[in-house]
C-alpha positions in Angstrom: -0.1 -0.2 0.0 3.0 2.2 0.7 4.6 1.7 -2.5 1.3 2.3 -4.3 1.1 5.5 -2.6 4.6 6.9 -3.2 3.9 5.9 -7.0 0.6 7.6 -6.8 1.7 10.8 -5.6 4.6 10.9 -8.0 2.4 10.3 -10.7 -0.3 12.7 -10.3 -1.7 12.1 -13.9 -5.4 10.7 -15.0 -5.0 7.3 -16.4 -8.3 6.2 -18.9 -9.8 2.8 -17.8 -11.9 0.9 -20.0 -14.4 -1.1 -18.3 -17.1 -3.8 -20.5 -19.6 -1.4 -21.2 -17.9 2.0 -20.1 -14.8 3.9 -19.6 -13.7 6.7 -17.2 -10.4 8.5 -16.3 -9.4 8.3 -12.5 -6.3 9.5 -10.9 -3.3 7.0 -11.4 -3.0 6.9 -7.5 -6.6 5.7 -6.9 -6.4 2.9 -9.4 -3.3 1.8 -7.8 -4.7 1.9 -4.5 -7.8 -0.2 -5.7 -5.7 -2.5 -7.4 -3.5 -3.5 -4.3 -6.7 -3.5 -1.9 -8.2 -5.9 -4.5 -5.4 -8.1 -4.8 -5.1 -8.3 -0.9 -8.7 -8.9 -0.2 -8.7 -11.7 -2.9 -5.7 -13.3 -1.6 -7.1 -13.3 2.0 -10.1 -14.8 0.6 -8.3 -17.3 -1.1 -6.1 -18.2 1.6 -8.7 -18.3 4.2 -10.6 -21.2 2.0 -7.4 -23.3 1.5 -7.0 -23.2 5.5 -10.6 -24.0 6.1 -10.3 -26.8 3.9 -7.2 -28.0 5.5 -8.5 -27.9 8.9 -11.5 -29.9 7.5 -9.3 -32.3 6.0 -7.0 -32.6 9.6 -10.2 -33.0 11.5 -11.3 -36.1 9.2 -7.5 -37.7 9.4 -7.9 -37.5 13.4 -10.9 -39.0 13.5 -9.5 -41.8 10.8 -6.6 -42.2 13.6 -8.7 -42.2 16.3 -10.5 -45.2 15.1 -7.7 -46.9 13.9 -5.8 -46.8 17.7 -9.2 -48.2 18.9 -9.3 -50.5 17.0 -5.7 -51.6 17.7 -6.5 -51.4 21.2 -9.3 -54.1 21.1 -7.6 -56.6 19.0 
């Protein structure tokens, strides 16, 4: 975020952004800040999803291990 701020303040020019159905001109600093924030949010969401998936796998494996240990003790 600091890098985007520094680069944005050094480049105050307007940048044309083309959307699918429209276009607009925004300051470079705003565009860079928006992209950095969007990247951070996307990374966090993907990271949280992966962490949740791995925790679920750990719980499932712990259940399998416990049942295997019970069978070994009973035999």
